[in-house]
C-alpha positions as CSV (number, residue, x, y, z in Angstrom):
1,M,-94.5,-51.9,-17.7
2,D,-94.8,-53.9,-21.2
3,L,-91.8,-55.0,-22.6
4,S,-91.0,-56.4,-26.0
5,I,-89.4,-59.7,-26.8
6,G,-86.2,-57.8,-27.8
7,Q,-85.9,-56.1,-24.3
8,V,-86.8,-59.4,-22.5
9,A,-83.9,-61.0,-24.6
10,E,-81.4,-58.3,-23.5
11,R,-82.5,-58.4,-19.8
12,T,-82.5,-62.1,-19.3
13,G,-79.6,-62.7,-21.6
14,L,-81.5,-65.3,-23.7
15,S,-82.0,-65.1,-27.3
16,V,-85.3,-64.1,-28.9
17,H,-85.3,-67.9,-30.3
18,A,-84.8,-69.1,-26.8
19,L,-87.6,-67.0,-25.5
20,R,-90.0,-68.5,-28.2
21,F,-88.9,-71.9,-27.5
22,Y,-89.5,-71.4,-23.5
23,E,-93.1,-70.3,-24.5
24,K,-93.5,-73.2,-26.5
25,E,-92.2,-75.7,-23.8
26,G,-94.6,-74.0,-21.5
27,V,-92.2,-72.9,-18.9
28,L,-93.4,-69.5,-18.7
29,A,-95.3,-68.4,-15.5
30,G,-98.4,-67.5,-17.7
31,P,-99.2,-67.3,-21.5
32,V,-97.9,-64.5,-23.2
33,R,-99.8,-61.5,-24.0
34,R,-100.1,-60.3,-27.5
35,R,-100.5,-56.7,-29.1
36,A,-103.1,-56.1,-31.8
37,G,-100.3,-56.7,-34.3
38,G,-99.5,-60.2,-32.7
39,Q,-96.5,-59.0,-30.8
40,R,-95.4,-60.6,-27.8
41,V,-95.6,-58.3,-24.8
42,Y,-94.2,-59.4,-21.6
43,S,-94.2,-58.2,-18.0
44,E,-91.8,-57.7,-15.2
45,H,-93.1,-60.9,-13.4
46,D,-92.2,-62.7,-16.8
47,V,-88.5,-61.3,-16.7
48,D,-88.3,-62.6,-12.9
49,W,-89.7,-65.8,-13.8
50,L,-87.4,-66.3,-16.7
51,H,-84.2,-65.4,-14.6
52,L,-85.5,-68.4,-12.4
53,C,-85.6,-70.7,-15.4
54,V,-82.2,-69.5,-16.5
55,V,-80.7,-70.2,-13.1
56,L,-82.7,-73.6,-13.0
57,R,-81.6,-74.7,-16.4
58,G,-78.1,-73.4,-15.8
59,S,-77.7,-75.5,-12.7
60,G,-78.8,-78.6,-14.9
61,M,-82.2,-78.9,-14.0
62,P,-83.8,-80.9,-17.0
63,L,-86.4,-78.8,-18.9
64,P,-89.2,-81.4,-18.2
65,E,-88.5,-80.6,-14.6
66,I,-88.7,-77.0,-15.1
67,R,-92.0,-77.4,-17.0
68,R,-93.2,-79.6,-13.9
69,Y,-92.3,-76.8,-11.6
70,T,-93.9,-74.0,-13.7
71,E,-97.2,-76.3,-14.0
72,L,-97.1,-76.3,-9.8
73,A,-96.4,-73.0,-9.6
74,R,-99.4,-72.1,-11.9
75,T,-101.8,-74.2,-9.9
76,G,-100.7,-72.2,-6.9
77,S,-101.8,-72.7,-3.2
78,G,-101.6,-76.4,-2.2
79,T,-98.6,-77.4,-4.4
80,E,-96.1,-76.0,-2.3
81,P,-94.8,-79.5,-0.7
82,D,-94.5,-80.6,-4.6
83,R,-92.6,-77.7,-5.3
84,I,-90.2,-78.2,-2.4
85,A,-89.7,-82.0,-3.0
86,L,-88.9,-80.9,-6.8
87,L,-86.5,-78.1,-5.6
88,R,-84.8,-80.2,-3.0
89,E,-84.2,-83.2,-5.3
90,H,-82.3,-80.6,-7.7
91,Q,-80.6,-79.0,-4.8
92,T,-79.1,-82.5,-4.0
93,R,-78.1,-83.2,-7.6
94,V,-76.5,-79.7,-7.6
95,E,-74.5,-80.2,-4.2
96,A,-73.2,-83.5,-5.7
97,Q,-72.0,-81.8,-8.8
98,L,-70.4,-79.1,-6.6
99,T,-68.5,-81.9,-4.8
100,E,-67.3,-83.5,-7.9
101,L,-66.4,-80.1,-9.3
102,G,-64.3,-79.7,-6.2
103,R,-62.5,-83.0,-6.7
104,C,-61.9,-81.7,-10.4
105,L,-60.6,-78.5,-9.4
106,D,-58.1,-80.2,-6.6
107,L,-56.6,-82.2,-9.5
108,I,-56.1,-79.2,-11.7
109,K,-54.6,-77.1,-9.1
110,H,-52.3,-80.1,-8.3
111,K,-51.3,-80.3,-12.1
112,V,-50.6,-76.5,-12.3
113,A,-48.3,-76.8,-9.3
114,V,-46.6,-79.6,-10.8
115,Y,-45.8,-77.8,-14.0
116,E,-45.1,-74.7,-12.2
117,D,-42.4,-76.7,-9.9
118,L,-41.0,-78.0,-13.5
119,L,-40.7,-74.7,-14.9
120,D,-39.1,-73.3,-11.7
121,Q,-36.5,-76.1,-11.9
122,R,-35.2,-75.3,-15.4
123,P,-32.1,-73.3,-15.8
124,V,-32.5,-69.7,-16.9
125,D,-30.9,-69.9,-20.1
126,H,-33.2,-67.3,-22.1
127,L,-30.3,-64.5,-21.6
128,C,-28.0,-66.1,-24.0
129,N,-30.7,-67.3,-26.3
130,P,-32.9,-64.1,-27.2
């Protein structure tokens, strides 16, 4: 099924501008086909690939690494060890980020509890002062 750039934008959550940017940066699984009038035509495979790119980017993978992963995938068989290595490196970074975010969340929860306790200890004088 052929999809327009607008349909792909809607399905991926990316803007039309971002789709063109991803194409220009070489992170799409393959070249974007064009209709006779020059409009871009995408496939379901393109949408699936873009979802992967969105997840990788959203998890902090730099664009050059996504491009490298894309190049390896395009090359196909024989590049699996390199793809695994790239993904494992990113996995390690994401796990470290999660650990740090867990520490941040613990501190935020502590501060919320401190303020809730403070508010619970205040006298209830709102009945006299509307």
